[in-house]
C-alpha angles and dihedrals in degrees: 000000000000130000125210114195116227103247081200102319129082120307110252131203125205138187133213125191097181105059094278096306089129136004139213122208104228108173144003126199134168115268136150121234117185117210111258096021124098096224095162128066135163141199128180121210138139094012095308139100111215115205119197115195143147125254133162089351093308135114107226135180119209118195116217127184105246086213101051103013092230117142115227102176143018123195132189108227103175133009124206125215135229090269099033113052125192106255108168143005138191132183136196143161138205093247093124093064097031114038089195091050120156104166118106133193130202132185126186140185111224114176102323097324128098116218133183139199138172137213124211093175102066092270097310096111129020121206142157095068111195139175103223106165144019141198091033128157134192119348134020124189135186131204132186113222109217118209092005120157097226114353128073103174138025122195117190127195141163115248120210092245085070095255125128110230129198125202119198129203117199101188113052096278097313105163092230094055104063108117127219113287109264124216109229093205095239114166113198131201094228112034097182104079145045120295094203094215121202120190136205131174142191125178108317094343124094125177130188122196119201147160106275095189116027104186144108094290144014100023111179132197118231135174137219116202137188122195096182106063091279099307094125132010132210125195130222145155131268102170124013114167140123089261124083115260112195141172101018124198128191139194132184107180133145099014096290096121125239125324125188135192131185142165113258127184132209112191107312098347136079129208139169124263126198130198132174139197117193090195120082105193102041106022122207107185111211136134094081114193123180122209097211109153094084129048111237128213107262095216105042113073125224125240131218135196137175121227136174104216135112081003134331108287145125125258119207122193123194140153120239124223129275142308090036105031097184119179104234127200118196107196105169130105125275111294096015099092114178124140127216110264121261093253090055096053127070122242141172097288099115137029136184132193135173126211141214092020120212096034144149091228108015125199116228118208116196129182131196127182099212134027108281147160104258134195122189116192136177117220133189123230090268092058096255119144109248101172139007103211102169138016111157145089117290133187122236115281139055125323125186119209127185119218110204093203095255132123126232090277093057094252120137111247126227121269112264145083120327131173125227116208123197116196136182129178091279108011141053137186134184139197138177125246127187110219116210127199 
């Protein structure tokens, strides 16, 4: 699954079934993504992709089928206030330790306070509300620590006194078992700006990557690591060059060591840089690979994950610069950097929305950015075509279509959940509508 932040259009979710070689845009929905904040996060477990994002000053989690891409639920996990807005969100699960995992964990930065909740119902309900950190700025991140002796979860955040703090949970996100925030002792070169921490964990080892020098030039990415469940922390370097390295992200899944990506800029252009350490306890970051054949957005950080199928490799997601703003997915092995071609990715060229929703006779608003042959179809929850609404050429712009609630035979369909799919020659998008009687 791949997420494309709104910038400023609707958030989009895509699915690949061939290791990232091609992508299908599955659903759009309205979300707000502020430049410089990682407001969208994703975890896949138990046949679902759980997408955490921010909309209307709320932290929400949408549950998509990882097979079809259809979303069957959306839940509000946290709500901001007039004085304390939702700034960032991160989500994880315990799937690395428990293949049949169904517990999810969310952390969010609201105002300057860090909160956490968990779900034991595959995202349908969220409980164990806890306040776990204060005086935070910028980004928060959360990591599950598989096979740890004492710690299940690590949450990392940047405190406004320029320290990186870690909060540990020792009982699967139980609200009573968040420990006192711990100062990692990081001393940064520039203490006036955000460190953008990202955390990963494996067994008793946790590592945080962060911006060491956030300034106009020569930003470096450093790490701080603990190999004893957070008792002590040691600092080191991931990237150190004359270029600016910003917005780092780290993963440490499946026994492959640590891997880090970041944005780096040379002059007026920004690209993506990768480094890997095959050692967990005493990392040495090598195998630098620069993804330089597409200009990245300078204020939207990339994300990296490790996966085993179809073969062990890393996947890197990033957003390219205006005016295109493609979401790219680099799926090859280390040192063989080659993005999928433009015509294989999905971009902001089509959008679909239903209103009112639920409705007896919903209106469907579709938008295309260039003249196209368009089909608009209604599907039931089993994937069967219920109604063919449009199959013709349309000019660029918005079109509103009313579904009268009938199938192709003119028979009124039953009340329930249906899916509306918009397709052009090269793109598709899908959304859910609830039909009332």
